[in-house]
All heavy atoms as atom14 arrays in JSON, in Angstrom:
{
  "sequence": "MKSEGLKFFTDTHLTAMGLLIFFLFFVGVLIWVYRKHSSEIYAHMEQIPLKDGE",
  "atom14_mask": [
    [1, 1, 1, 1, 1, 1, 1, 1, 0, 0, 0, 0, 0, 0],
    [1, 1, 1, 1, 1, 1, 1, 1, 1, 0, 0, 0, 0, 0],
    [1, 1, 1, 1, 1, 1, 0, 0, 0, 0, 0, 0, 0, 0],
    [1, 1, 1, 1, 1, 1, 1, 1, 1, 0, 0, 0, 0, 0],
    [1, 1, 1, 1, 0, 0, 0, 0, 0, 0, 0, 0, 0, 0],
    [1, 1, 1, 1, 1, 1, 1, 1, 0, 0, 0, 0, 0, 0],
    [1, 1, 1, 1, 1, 1, 1, 1, 1, 0, 0, 0, 0, 0],
    [1, 1, 1, 1, 1, 1, 1, 1, 1, 1, 1, 0, 0, 0],
    [1, 1, 1, 1, 1, 1, 1, 1, 1, 1, 1, 0, 0, 0],
    [1, 1, 1, 1, 1, 1, 1, 0, 0, 0, 0, 0, 0, 0],
    [1, 1, 1, 1, 1, 1, 1, 1, 0, 0, 0, 0, 0, 0],
    [1, 1, 1, 1, 1, 1, 1, 0, 0, 0, 0, 0, 0, 0],
    [1, 1, 1, 1, 1, 1, 1, 1, 1, 1, 0, 0, 0, 0],
    [1, 1, 1, 1, 1, 1, 1, 1, 0, 0, 0, 0, 0, 0],
    [1, 1, 1, 1, 1, 1, 1, 0, 0, 0, 0, 0, 0, 0],
    [1, 1, 1, 1, 1, 0, 0, 0, 0, 0, 0, 0, 0, 0],
    [1, 1, 1, 1, 1, 1, 1, 1, 0, 0, 0, 0, 0, 0],
    [1, 1, 1, 1, 0, 0, 0, 0, 0, 0, 0, 0, 0, 0],
    [1, 1, 1, 1, 1, 1, 1, 1, 0, 0, 0, 0, 0, 0],
    [1, 1, 1, 1, 1, 1, 1, 1, 0, 0, 0, 0, 0, 0],
    [1, 1, 1, 1, 1, 1, 1, 1, 0, 0, 0, 0, 0, 0],
    [1, 1, 1, 1, 1, 1, 1, 1, 1, 1, 1, 0, 0, 0],
    [1, 1, 1, 1, 1, 1, 1, 1, 1, 1, 1, 0, 0, 0],
    [1, 1, 1, 1, 1, 1, 1, 1, 0, 0, 0, 0, 0, 0],
    [1, 1, 1, 1, 1, 1, 1, 1, 1, 1, 1, 0, 0, 0],
    [1, 1, 1, 1, 1, 1, 1, 1, 1, 1, 1, 0, 0, 0],
    [1, 1, 1, 1, 1, 1, 1, 0, 0, 0, 0, 0, 0, 0],
    [1, 1, 1, 1, 0, 0, 0, 0, 0, 0, 0, 0, 0, 0],
    [1, 1, 1, 1, 1, 1, 1, 0, 0, 0, 0, 0, 0, 0],
    [1, 1, 1, 1, 1, 1, 1, 1, 0, 0, 0, 0, 0, 0],
    [1, 1, 1, 1, 1, 1, 1, 1, 0, 0, 0, 0, 0, 0],
    [1, 1, 1, 1, 1, 1, 1, 1, 1, 1, 1, 1, 1, 1],
    [1, 1, 1, 1, 1, 1, 1, 0, 0, 0, 0, 0, 0, 0],
    [1, 1, 1, 1, 1, 1, 1, 1, 1, 1, 1, 1, 0, 0],
    [1, 1, 1, 1, 1, 1, 1, 1, 1, 1, 1, 0, 0, 0],
    [1, 1, 1, 1, 1, 1, 1, 1, 1, 0, 0, 0, 0, 0],
    [1, 1, 1, 1, 1, 1, 1, 1, 1, 1, 0, 0, 0, 0],
    [1, 1, 1, 1, 1, 1, 0, 0, 0, 0, 0, 0, 0, 0],
    [1, 1, 1, 1, 1, 1, 0, 0, 0, 0, 0, 0, 0, 0],
    [1, 1, 1, 1, 1, 1, 1, 1, 1, 0, 0, 0, 0, 0],
    [1, 1, 1, 1, 1, 1, 1, 1, 0, 0, 0, 0, 0, 0],
    [1, 1, 1, 1, 1, 1, 1, 1, 1, 1, 1, 1, 0, 0],
    [1, 1, 1, 1, 1, 0, 0, 0, 0, 0, 0, 0, 0, 0],
    [1, 1, 1, 1, 1, 1, 1, 1, 1, 1, 0, 0, 0, 0],
    [1, 1, 1, 1, 1, 1, 1, 1, 0, 0, 0, 0, 0, 0],
    [1, 1, 1, 1, 1, 1, 1, 1, 1, 0, 0, 0, 0, 0],
    [1, 1, 1, 1, 1, 1, 1, 1, 1, 0, 0, 0, 0, 0],
    [1, 1, 1, 1, 1, 1, 1, 1, 0, 0, 0, 0, 0, 0],
    [1, 1, 1, 1, 1, 1, 1, 0, 0, 0, 0, 0, 0, 0],
    [1, 1, 1, 1, 1, 1, 1, 1, 0, 0, 0, 0, 0, 0],
    [1, 1, 1, 1, 1, 1, 1, 1, 1, 0, 0, 0, 0, 0],
    [1, 1, 1, 1, 1, 1, 1, 1, 0, 0, 0, 0, 0, 0],
    [1, 1, 1, 1, 0, 0, 0, 0, 0, 0, 0, 0, 0, 0],
    [1, 1, 1, 1, 1, 1, 1, 1, 1, 0, 0, 0, 0, 0]
  ],
  "atom14_positions": [
    [[0.85, -1.19, 0.01], [0.08, -0.07, -0.06], [0.93, 1.29, 0.07], [0.62, 2.25, -0.76], [-0.97, -0.1, 1.21], [-1.75, 1.3, 1.37], [-3.3, 0.96, 0.54], [-4.27, 2.47, 0.9], [0.0, 0.0, 0.0], [0.0, 0.0, 0.0], [0.0, 0.0, 0.0], [0.0, 0.0, 0.0], [0.0, 0.0, 0.0], [0.0, 0.0, 0.0]],
    [[1.86, 1.32, 0.89], [2.68, 2.47, 1.01], [3.6, 2.56, -0.24], [3.66, 3.79, -0.82], [3.58, 2.37, 2.09], [4.51, 3.53, 2.42], [5.27, 3.33, 3.7], [6.28, 4.59, 3.84], [7.2, 4.4, 5.0], [0.0, 0.0, 0.0], [0.0, 0.0, 0.0], [0.0, 0.0, 0.0], [0.0, 0.0, 0.0], [0.0, 0.0, 0.0]],
    [[4.07, 1.56, -0.84], [4.88, 1.7, -2.05], [4.08, 2.08, -3.19], [4.57, 2.79, -4.1], [5.6, 0.4, -2.28], [4.6, -0.74, -2.61], [0.0, 0.0, 0.0], [0.0, 0.0, 0.0], [0.0, 0.0, 0.0], [0.0, 0.0, 0.0], [0.0, 0.0, 0.0], [0.0, 0.0, 0.0], [0.0, 0.0, 0.0], [0.0, 0.0, 0.0]],
    [[2.78, 1.65, -3.25], [1.94, 2.16, -4.33], [1.55, 3.61, -4.16], [1.55, 4.23, -5.28], [0.58, 1.34, -4.27], [0.72, -0.04, -4.91], [-0.59, -0.62, -5.14], [-1.58, 0.2, -5.59], [-0.76, -1.82, -5.08], [0.0, 0.0, 0.0], [0.0, 0.0, 0.0], [0.0, 0.0, 0.0], [0.0, 0.0, 0.0], [0.0, 0.0, 0.0]],
    [[1.46, 4.01, -3.02], [1.24, 5.51, -2.9], [2.43, 6.41, -3.21], [2.24, 7.5, -3.6], [0.0, 0.0, 0.0], [0.0, 0.0, 0.0], [0.0, 0.0, 0.0], [0.0, 0.0, 0.0], [0.0, 0.0, 0.0], [0.0, 0.0, 0.0], [0.0, 0.0, 0.0], [0.0, 0.0, 0.0], [0.0, 0.0, 0.0], [0.0, 0.0, 0.0]],
    [[3.59, 5.89, -2.92], [4.75, 6.61, -3.19], [5.39, 6.43, -4.56], [6.32, 7.31, -4.92], [5.84, 6.23, -2.09], [5.54, 6.61, -0.63], [6.65, 6.04, 0.2], [5.37, 8.1, -0.49], [0.0, 0.0, 0.0], [0.0, 0.0, 0.0], [0.0, 0.0, 0.0], [0.0, 0.0, 0.0], [0.0, 0.0, 0.0], [0.0, 0.0, 0.0]],
    [[4.8, 5.66, -5.42], [5.38, 5.43, -6.68], [5.12, 6.64, -7.61], [5.81, 6.73, -8.67], [4.78, 4.06, -7.28], [3.48, 4.15, -7.74], [3.03, 2.92, -8.37], [1.6, 2.94, -8.9], [1.14, 1.65, -9.42], [0.0, 0.0, 0.0], [0.0, 0.0, 0.0], [0.0, 0.0, 0.0], [0.0, 0.0, 0.0], [0.0, 0.0, 0.0]],
    [[4.22, 7.52, -7.24], [3.95, 8.62, -8.1], [4.92, 9.82, -7.82], [4.9, 10.82, -8.49], [2.5, 9.11, -7.99], [1.61, 8.07, -8.41], [0.75, 7.29, -7.56], [1.45, 7.82, -9.76], [-0.07, 6.3, -7.91], [0.45, 6.83, -10.3], [-0.17, 6.1, -9.36], [0.0, 0.0, 0.0], [0.0, 0.0, 0.0], [0.0, 0.0, 0.0]],
    [[5.69, 9.72, -6.73], [6.56, 10.69, -6.33], [7.97, 10.5, -6.82], [9.0, 11.09, -6.29], [6.69, 10.92, -4.85], [5.37, 11.4, -4.24], [4.47, 10.52, -3.62], [4.98, 12.72, -4.43], [3.28, 10.95, -3.22], [3.79, 13.11, -3.94], [2.9, 12.26, -3.23], [0.0, 0.0, 0.0], [0.0, 0.0, 0.0], [0.0, 0.0, 0.0]],
    [[8.13, 9.79, -7.89], [9.47, 9.47, -8.47], [9.92, 10.63, -9.39], [11.15, 10.76, -9.62], [9.59, 8.2, -9.19], [8.58, 8.15, -10.17], [9.33, 7.0, -8.14], [0.0, 0.0, 0.0], [0.0, 0.0, 0.0], [0.0, 0.0, 0.0], [0.0, 0.0, 0.0], [0.0, 0.0, 0.0], [0.0, 0.0, 0.0], [0.0, 0.0, 0.0]],
    [[9.05, 11.25, -9.97], [9.39, 12.4, -10.9], [9.76, 13.66, -9.95], [8.82, 14.31, -9.36], [8.18, 12.69, -11.83], [8.58, 13.79, -12.8], [9.68, 14.13, -12.95], [7.66, 14.26, -13.5], [0.0, 0.0, 0.0], [0.0, 0.0, 0.0], [0.0, 0.0, 0.0], [0.0, 0.0, 0.0], [0.0, 0.0, 0.0], [0.0, 0.0, 0.0]],
    [[11.13, 13.98, -9.94], [11.35, 15.04, -8.99], [10.91, 16.52, -9.5], [10.68, 17.34, -8.7], [12.95, 15.05, -8.97], [13.58, 15.13, -10.22], [13.53, 13.84, -8.25], [0.0, 0.0, 0.0], [0.0, 0.0, 0.0], [0.0, 0.0, 0.0], [0.0, 0.0, 0.0], [0.0, 0.0, 0.0], [0.0, 0.0, 0.0], [0.0, 0.0, 0.0]],
    [[10.93, 16.64, -10.87], [10.37, 17.88, -11.33], [9.01, 18.21, -11.06], [8.65, 19.23, -10.55], [10.55, 18.0, -12.88], [11.91, 17.9, -13.31], [12.56, 16.85, -13.83], [12.96, 18.9, -13.38], [13.9, 17.06, -14.2], [13.97, 18.36, -13.99], [0.0, 0.0, 0.0], [0.0, 0.0, 0.0], [0.0, 0.0, 0.0], [0.0, 0.0, 0.0]],
    [[8.23, 17.09, -11.11], [6.78, 17.36, -10.67], [6.63, 17.5, -9.32], [5.77, 18.32, -8.77], [6.06, 16.08, -11.19], [4.4, 16.19, -11.11], [3.92, 17.24, -11.93], [3.83, 14.76, -11.53], [0.0, 0.0, 0.0], [0.0, 0.0, 0.0], [0.0, 0.0, 0.0], [0.0, 0.0, 0.0], [0.0, 0.0, 0.0], [0.0, 0.0, 0.0]],
    [[7.45, 16.85, -8.46], [7.39, 17.05, -7.0], [7.88, 18.41, -6.49], [7.21, 19.03, -5.71], [8.26, 15.87, -6.26], [7.86, 14.6, -6.71], [8.1, 16.01, -4.79], [0.0, 0.0, 0.0], [0.0, 0.0, 0.0], [0.0, 0.0, 0.0], [0.0, 0.0, 0.0], [0.0, 0.0, 0.0], [0.0, 0.0, 0.0], [0.0, 0.0, 0.0]],
    [[8.88, 18.79, -7.19], [9.43, 20.21, -6.87], [8.41, 21.31, -7.35], [8.2, 22.28, -6.64], [10.76, 20.46, -7.7], [0.0, 0.0, 0.0], [0.0, 0.0, 0.0], [0.0, 0.0, 0.0], [0.0, 0.0, 0.0], [0.0, 0.0, 0.0], [0.0, 0.0, 0.0], [0.0, 0.0, 0.0], [0.0, 0.0, 0.0], [0.0, 0.0, 0.0]],
    [[7.68, 21.05, -8.39], [6.66, 21.93, -8.89], [5.55, 22.03, -7.82], [5.01, 23.06, -7.55], [6.19, 21.66, -10.25], [5.21, 22.66, -10.87], [4.74, 22.23, -12.56], [6.23, 22.28, -13.4], [0.0, 0.0, 0.0], [0.0, 0.0, 0.0], [0.0, 0.0, 0.0], [0.0, 0.0, 0.0], [0.0, 0.0, 0.0], [0.0, 0.0, 0.0]],
    [[5.2, 20.85, -7.42], [4.08, 20.77, -6.39], [4.46, 21.43, -5.07], [3.63, 22.12, -4.48], [0.0, 0.0, 0.0], [0.0, 0.0, 0.0], [0.0, 0.0, 0.0], [0.0, 0.0, 0.0], [0.0, 0.0, 0.0], [0.0, 0.0, 0.0], [0.0, 0.0, 0.0], [0.0, 0.0, 0.0], [0.0, 0.0, 0.0], [0.0, 0.0, 0.0]],
    [[5.76, 21.24, -4.76], [6.2, 21.86, -3.47], [6.15, 23.42, -3.62], [5.7, 24.12, -2.75], [7.52, 21.42, -3.14], [8.22, 22.04, -1.91], [7.42, 21.74, -0.71], [9.63, 21.54, -1.73], [0.0, 0.0, 0.0], [0.0, 0.0, 0.0], [0.0, 0.0, 0.0], [0.0, 0.0, 0.0], [0.0, 0.0, 0.0], [0.0, 0.0, 0.0]],
    [[6.67, 23.88, -4.75], [6.65, 25.4, -5.08], [5.3, 25.88, -4.98], [4.97, 26.89, -4.57], [7.39, 25.67, -6.41], [7.43, 27.09, -6.8], [8.32, 27.78, -5.92], [7.96, 27.06, -8.18], [0.0, 0.0, 0.0], [0.0, 0.0, 0.0], [0.0, 0.0, 0.0], [0.0, 0.0, 0.0], [0.0, 0.0, 0.0], [0.0, 0.0, 0.0]],
    [[4.37, 25.26, -5.68], [2.92, 25.74, -5.71], [2.33, 25.73, -4.44], [1.55, 26.78, -4.0], [2.08, 24.75, -6.69], [2.51, 25.01, -8.16], [0.56, 25.01, -6.38], [1.87, 23.95, -8.98], [0.0, 0.0, 0.0], [0.0, 0.0, 0.0], [0.0, 0.0, 0.0], [0.0, 0.0, 0.0], [0.0, 0.0, 0.0], [0.0, 0.0, 0.0]],
    [[2.55, 24.81, -3.6], [1.98, 24.75, -2.19], [2.7, 25.79, -1.3], [2.06, 26.48, -0.54], [2.07, 23.39, -1.52], [1.01, 22.48, -2.06], [1.25, 21.45, -2.78], [-0.37, 22.79, -1.72], [0.18, 20.61, -3.27], [-1.45, 21.98, -2.19], [-1.07, 20.78, -2.96], [0.0, 0.0, 0.0], [0.0, 0.0, 0.0], [0.0, 0.0, 0.0]],
    [[3.94, 25.99, -1.51], [4.74, 27.05, -0.75], [4.28, 28.46, -1.09], [3.96, 29.29, -0.22], [6.26, 26.84, -0.96], [7.0, 28.03, -0.32], [7.15, 27.93, 1.11], [7.61, 29.0, -0.94], [7.97, 28.9, 1.79], [8.33, 29.94, -0.35], [8.4, 29.98, 1.06], [0.0, 0.0, 0.0], [0.0, 0.0, 0.0], [0.0, 0.0, 0.0]],
    [[4.05, 28.72, -2.35], [3.4, 29.97, -2.86], [2.06, 30.21, -2.33], [1.7, 31.23, -1.9], [3.57, 30.06, -4.32], [4.97, 30.25, -4.91], [4.81, 30.23, -6.51], [5.6, 31.41, -4.4], [0.0, 0.0, 0.0], [0.0, 0.0, 0.0], [0.0, 0.0, 0.0], [0.0, 0.0, 0.0], [0.0, 0.0, 0.0], [0.0, 0.0, 0.0]],
    [[1.21, 29.21, -2.36], [-0.1, 29.22, -1.86], [0.01, 29.6, -0.28], [-0.68, 30.43, 0.23], [-0.81, 27.86, -2.12], [-2.26, 27.91, -1.35], [-3.27, 28.57, -1.9], [-2.47, 27.26, -0.22], [-4.54, 28.68, -1.39], [-3.68, 27.16, 0.37], [-4.83, 27.79, -0.18], [0.0, 0.0, 0.0], [0.0, 0.0, 0.0], [0.0, 0.0, 0.0]],
    [[0.82, 28.99, 0.46], [1.06, 29.2, 1.91], [1.51, 30.64, 2.19], [1.0, 31.3, 3.05], [2.04, 28.21, 2.46], [2.47, 28.46, 3.87], [1.55, 28.1, 4.9], [3.58, 29.02, 4.28], [1.83, 28.25, 6.21], [3.96, 29.26, 5.57], [2.97, 28.85, 6.55], [0.0, 0.0, 0.0], [0.0, 0.0, 0.0], [0.0, 0.0, 0.0]],
    [[2.48, 31.13, 1.25], [2.83, 32.59, 1.42], [1.72, 33.5, 1.18], [1.55, 34.48, 1.81], [4.15, 32.76, 0.41], [4.5, 34.23, 0.5], [5.33, 32.0, 1.12], [0.0, 0.0, 0.0], [0.0, 0.0, 0.0], [0.0, 0.0, 0.0], [0.0, 0.0, 0.0], [0.0, 0.0, 0.0], [0.0, 0.0, 0.0], [0.0, 0.0, 0.0]],
    [[0.95, 33.1, 0.13], [-0.28, 34.0, -0.28], [-1.2, 34.1, 0.9], [-1.82, 35.11, 1.08], [0.0, 0.0, 0.0], [0.0, 0.0, 0.0], [0.0, 0.0, 0.0], [0.0, 0.0, 0.0], [0.0, 0.0, 0.0], [0.0, 0.0, 0.0], [0.0, 0.0, 0.0], [0.0, 0.0, 0.0], [0.0, 0.0, 0.0], [0.0, 0.0, 0.0]],
    [[-1.51, 32.96, 1.64], [-2.4, 32.92, 2.65], [-1.88, 33.82, 3.81], [-2.65, 34.58, 4.43], [-2.67, 31.53, 3.13], [-3.48, 31.41, 4.41], [-3.52, 30.72, 2.05], [0.0, 0.0, 0.0], [0.0, 0.0, 0.0], [0.0, 0.0, 0.0], [0.0, 0.0, 0.0], [0.0, 0.0, 0.0], [0.0, 0.0, 0.0], [0.0, 0.0, 0.0]],
    [[-0.54, 33.77, 4.0], [0.12, 34.57, 5.13], [-0.06, 35.95, 4.9], [-0.45, 36.75, 5.71], [1.51, 34.16, 5.39], [1.82, 32.8, 6.12], [3.27, 32.62, 6.2], [1.13, 32.85, 7.48], [0.0, 0.0, 0.0], [0.0, 0.0, 0.0], [0.0, 0.0, 0.0], [0.0, 0.0, 0.0], [0.0, 0.0, 0.0], [0.0, 0.0, 0.0]],
    [[0.12, 36.39, 3.58], [0.03, 37.73, 3.25], [-1.46, 38.23, 3.3], [-1.67, 39.27, 3.77], [0.54, 38.01, 1.79], [1.95, 37.75, 1.74], [0.19, 39.24, 1.24], [2.63, 37.75, 0.41], [0.0, 0.0, 0.0], [0.0, 0.0, 0.0], [0.0, 0.0, 0.0], [0.0, 0.0, 0.0], [0.0, 0.0, 0.0], [0.0, 0.0, 0.0]],
    [[-2.42, 37.32, 2.91], [-3.78, 37.6, 2.96], [-4.22, 37.85, 4.36], [-5.1, 38.8, 4.77], [-4.68, 36.6, 2.2], [-5.97, 36.99, 2.15], [-6.68, 37.89, 1.41], [-7.13, 36.39, 2.98], [-8.05, 37.95, 1.58], [-8.27, 37.0, 2.48], [-7.15, 35.59, 3.93], [-9.53, 36.72, 3.1], [-8.34, 35.11, 4.52], [-9.52, 35.73, 4.04]],
    [[-3.82, 37.0, 5.32], [-4.27, 37.01, 6.71], [-3.68, 38.2, 7.43], [-4.35, 38.91, 8.08], [-3.8, 35.71, 7.5], [-3.92, 35.85, 8.94], [-4.55, 34.54, 6.98], [0.0, 0.0, 0.0], [0.0, 0.0, 0.0], [0.0, 0.0, 0.0], [0.0, 0.0, 0.0], [0.0, 0.0, 0.0], [0.0, 0.0, 0.0], [0.0, 0.0, 0.0]],
    [[-2.51, 38.58, 7.21], [-1.72, 39.57, 7.85], [-1.76, 40.95, 7.04], [-0.95, 41.85, 7.27], [-0.32, 39.32, 8.23], [-0.3, 38.22, 9.22], [0.08, 36.93, 8.97], [-0.69, 38.53, 10.57], [0.12, 35.93, 10.0], [-0.68, 37.56, 11.51], [-0.28, 36.15, 11.14], [-0.22, 35.3, 12.21], [0.0, 0.0, 0.0], [0.0, 0.0, 0.0]],
    [[-2.66, 41.05, 6.09], [-2.76, 42.36, 5.37], [-3.22, 43.45, 6.2], [-3.73, 43.34, 7.18], [-3.62, 42.17, 4.16], [-5.02, 42.13, 4.34], [-5.77, 41.76, 3.12], [-7.21, 41.7, 3.32], [-8.02, 40.71, 3.91], [-7.32, 39.7, 4.17], [-9.21, 40.88, 4.1], [0.0, 0.0, 0.0], [0.0, 0.0, 0.0], [0.0, 0.0, 0.0]],
    [[-2.98, 44.72, 5.75], [-3.34, 45.97, 6.32], [-4.89, 45.93, 6.47], [-5.58, 45.6, 5.65], [-2.84, 47.1, 5.56], [-2.92, 48.28, 6.35], [-2.11, 49.5, 5.55], [-1.88, 50.71, 6.32], [-1.34, 51.64, 5.48], [0.0, 0.0, 0.0], [0.0, 0.0, 0.0], [0.0, 0.0, 0.0], [0.0, 0.0, 0.0], [0.0, 0.0, 0.0]],
    [[-5.31, 46.34, 7.7], [-6.81, 46.51, 8.08], [-7.5, 45.18, 8.08], [-8.69, 45.18, 8.17], [-7.54, 47.37, 7.03], [-7.01, 48.7, 6.76], [-6.95, 49.66, 7.76], [-6.38, 49.26, 5.61], [-6.36, 50.74, 7.36], [-5.94, 50.48, 5.98], [0.0, 0.0, 0.0], [0.0, 0.0, 0.0], [0.0, 0.0, 0.0], [0.0, 0.0, 0.0]],
    [[-6.92, 44.0, 8.17], [-7.46, 42.76, 8.44], [-7.86, 42.69, 9.79], [-8.94, 41.92, 10.04], [-6.63, 41.66, 7.96], [-5.53, 41.59, 8.78], [0.0, 0.0, 0.0], [0.0, 0.0, 0.0], [0.0, 0.0, 0.0], [0.0, 0.0, 0.0], [0.0, 0.0, 0.0], [0.0, 0.0, 0.0], [0.0, 0.0, 0.0], [0.0, 0.0, 0.0]],
    [[-7.25, 43.24, 10.74], [-7.69, 43.05, 12.2], [-9.1, 43.53, 12.44], [-9.85, 43.13, 13.27], [-6.7, 43.7, 13.08], [-6.59, 45.08, 12.93], [0.0, 0.0, 0.0], [0.0, 0.0, 0.0], [0.0, 0.0, 0.0], [0.0, 0.0, 0.0], [0.0, 0.0, 0.0], [0.0, 0.0, 0.0], [0.0, 0.0, 0.0], [0.0, 0.0, 0.0]],
    [[-9.47, 44.64, 11.72], [-10.85, 45.19, 11.8], [-11.95, 44.21, 11.49], [-13.02, 44.04, 12.12], [-11.02, 46.53, 11.02], [-10.13, 47.63, 11.5], [-10.02, 48.7, 10.45], [-10.93, 48.69, 9.5], [-9.24, 49.68, 10.6], [0.0, 0.0, 0.0], [0.0, 0.0, 0.0], [0.0, 0.0, 0.0], [0.0, 0.0, 0.0], [0.0, 0.0, 0.0]],
    [[-11.53, 43.67, 10.24], [-12.5, 42.55, 9.66], [-12.71, 41.37, 10.74], [-13.78, 40.84, 11.09], [-12.11, 41.92, 8.43], [-12.18, 43.14, 7.55], [-12.9, 40.77, 7.92], [-11.48, 42.86, 6.07], [0.0, 0.0, 0.0], [0.0, 0.0, 0.0], [0.0, 0.0, 0.0], [0.0, 0.0, 0.0], [0.0, 0.0, 0.0], [0.0, 0.0, 0.0]],
    [[-11.5, 40.79, 11.35], [-11.51, 39.76, 12.23], [-12.2, 40.2, 13.5], [-13.0, 39.34, 14.22], [-10.18, 39.29, 12.64], [-9.41, 38.76, 11.34], [-8.18, 39.06, 11.04], [-10.2, 37.92, 10.42], [-7.49, 38.5, 9.84], [-9.49, 37.44, 9.26], [-8.22, 37.87, 8.92], [-7.61, 37.27, 7.83], [0.0, 0.0, 0.0], [0.0, 0.0, 0.0]],
    [[-12.0, 41.4, 13.98], [-12.7, 41.81, 15.3], [-14.29, 41.8, 15.07], [-14.98, 41.55, 15.81], [-12.22, 43.2, 15.54], [0.0, 0.0, 0.0], [0.0, 0.0, 0.0], [0.0, 0.0, 0.0], [0.0, 0.0, 0.0], [0.0, 0.0, 0.0], [0.0, 0.0, 0.0], [0.0, 0.0, 0.0], [0.0, 0.0, 0.0], [0.0, 0.0, 0.0]],
    [[-14.68, 42.28, 13.83], [-16.11, 42.33, 13.44], [-16.64, 40.82, 13.45], [-17.74, 40.47, 14.05], [-16.4, 42.93, 12.16], [-17.72, 42.94, 11.8], [-18.77, 43.54, 12.32], [-18.25, 42.22, 10.7], [-19.91, 43.24, 11.64], [-19.67, 42.51, 10.73], [0.0, 0.0, 0.0], [0.0, 0.0, 0.0], [0.0, 0.0, 0.0], [0.0, 0.0, 0.0]],
    [[-15.91, 39.99, 12.8], [-16.38, 38.68, 12.6], [-16.34, 37.86, 13.9], [-17.26, 37.0, 14.18], [-15.38, 37.89, 11.55], [-15.56, 38.42, 10.26], [-14.48, 37.55, 9.06], [-15.26, 36.0, 9.0], [0.0, 0.0, 0.0], [0.0, 0.0, 0.0], [0.0, 0.0, 0.0], [0.0, 0.0, 0.0], [0.0, 0.0, 0.0], [0.0, 0.0, 0.0]],
    [[-15.53, 38.1, 14.9], [-15.54, 37.41, 16.28], [-16.67, 37.84, 17.05], [-17.03, 37.13, 18.03], [-14.22, 37.67, 16.9], [-14.12, 39.04, 17.54], [-12.66, 39.2, 18.28], [-11.77, 38.31, 18.03], [-12.47, 40.17, 18.97], [0.0, 0.0, 0.0], [0.0, 0.0, 0.0], [0.0, 0.0, 0.0], [0.0, 0.0, 0.0], [0.0, 0.0, 0.0]],
    [[-17.32, 39.0, 16.73], [-18.44, 39.55, 17.51], [-19.8, 39.1, 17.03], [-20.76, 39.24, 17.53], [-18.35, 40.97, 17.53], [-17.18, 41.53, 18.36], [-17.26, 41.1, 19.74], [-18.42, 41.06, 20.37], [-16.09, 40.85, 20.46], [0.0, 0.0, 0.0], [0.0, 0.0, 0.0], [0.0, 0.0, 0.0], [0.0, 0.0, 0.0], [0.0, 0.0, 0.0]],
    [[-19.75, 38.47, 15.78], [-21.01, 37.93, 15.07], [-21.87, 37.0, 15.94], [-23.06, 37.23, 16.24], [-20.75, 37.47, 13.64], [-20.38, 38.66, 12.75], [-21.97, 36.73, 13.18], [-19.9, 38.21, 11.37], [0.0, 0.0, 0.0], [0.0, 0.0, 0.0], [0.0, 0.0, 0.0], [0.0, 0.0, 0.0], [0.0, 0.0, 0.0], [0.0, 0.0, 0.0]],
    [[-21.14, 35.95, 16.48], [-21.99, 34.98, 17.27], [-22.55, 35.64, 18.57], [-23.62, 35.08, 19.05], [-21.08, 33.88, 17.66], [-20.01, 33.98, 16.7], [-19.8, 35.45, 16.28], [0.0, 0.0, 0.0], [0.0, 0.0, 0.0], [0.0, 0.0, 0.0], [0.0, 0.0, 0.0], [0.0, 0.0, 0.0], [0.0, 0.0, 0.0], [0.0, 0.0, 0.0]],
    [[-22.02, 36.69, 19.11], [-22.41, 37.23, 20.36], [-23.56, 38.3, 20.19], [-24.2, 38.7, 21.17], [-21.23, 37.91, 20.94], [-20.1, 37.03, 21.2], [-18.93, 37.79, 21.82], [-20.5, 35.96, 22.24], [0.0, 0.0, 0.0], [0.0, 0.0, 0.0], [0.0, 0.0, 0.0], [0.0, 0.0, 0.0], [0.0, 0.0, 0.0], [0.0, 0.0, 0.0]],
    [[-23.81, 38.68, 18.92], [-24.89, 39.8, 18.75], [-26.18, 39.08, 18.76], [-26.37, 37.96, 18.27], [-24.62, 40.39, 17.37], [-23.39, 41.33, 17.32], [-23.19, 42.02, 16.05], [-22.03, 42.88, 15.99], [-21.95, 43.6, 14.66], [0.0, 0.0, 0.0], [0.0, 0.0, 0.0], [0.0, 0.0, 0.0], [0.0, 0.0, 0.0], [0.0, 0.0, 0.0]],
    [[-27.14, 39.79, 19.42], [-28.56, 39.3, 19.39], [-29.35, 39.84, 18.23], [-29.36, 41.01, 17.93], [-29.21, 39.7, 20.81], [-28.57, 39.02, 21.81], [-27.99, 37.82, 21.68], [-28.55, 39.53, 22.94], [0.0, 0.0, 0.0], [0.0, 0.0, 0.0], [0.0, 0.0, 0.0], [0.0, 0.0, 0.0], [0.0, 0.0, 0.0], [0.0, 0.0, 0.0]],
    [[-30.13, 39.04, 17.63], [-31.02, 39.45, 16.58], [-30.46, 39.79, 15.31], [-31.12, 40.18, 14.37], [0.0, 0.0, 0.0], [0.0, 0.0, 0.0], [0.0, 0.0, 0.0], [0.0, 0.0, 0.0], [0.0, 0.0, 0.0], [0.0, 0.0, 0.0], [0.0, 0.0, 0.0], [0.0, 0.0, 0.0], [0.0, 0.0, 0.0], [0.0, 0.0, 0.0]],
    [[-29.2, 39.51, 15.03], [-28.55, 39.59, 13.66], [-28.27, 38.4, 13.06], [-28.05, 37.44, 13.6], [-27.32, 40.47, 13.72], [-27.66, 41.91, 14.15], [-26.44, 42.8, 13.94], [-25.43, 42.34, 13.34], [-26.51, 43.88, 14.46], [0.0, 0.0, 0.0], [0.0, 0.0, 0.0], [0.0, 0.0, 0.0], [0.0, 0.0, 0.0], [0.0, 0.0, 0.0]]
  ]
}
């Protein structure tokens, strides 16, 4: 089972490309989370469950 799952990771170019894509996605998420004025949005979102009638 394990060897069948790992047999597709023999192509180093494809594996490196996948690693690069996921790394760039991770960096993009970090930039999106810590962007300017994002704390205001998160402060508003954390209060949503506590509001009555909305």
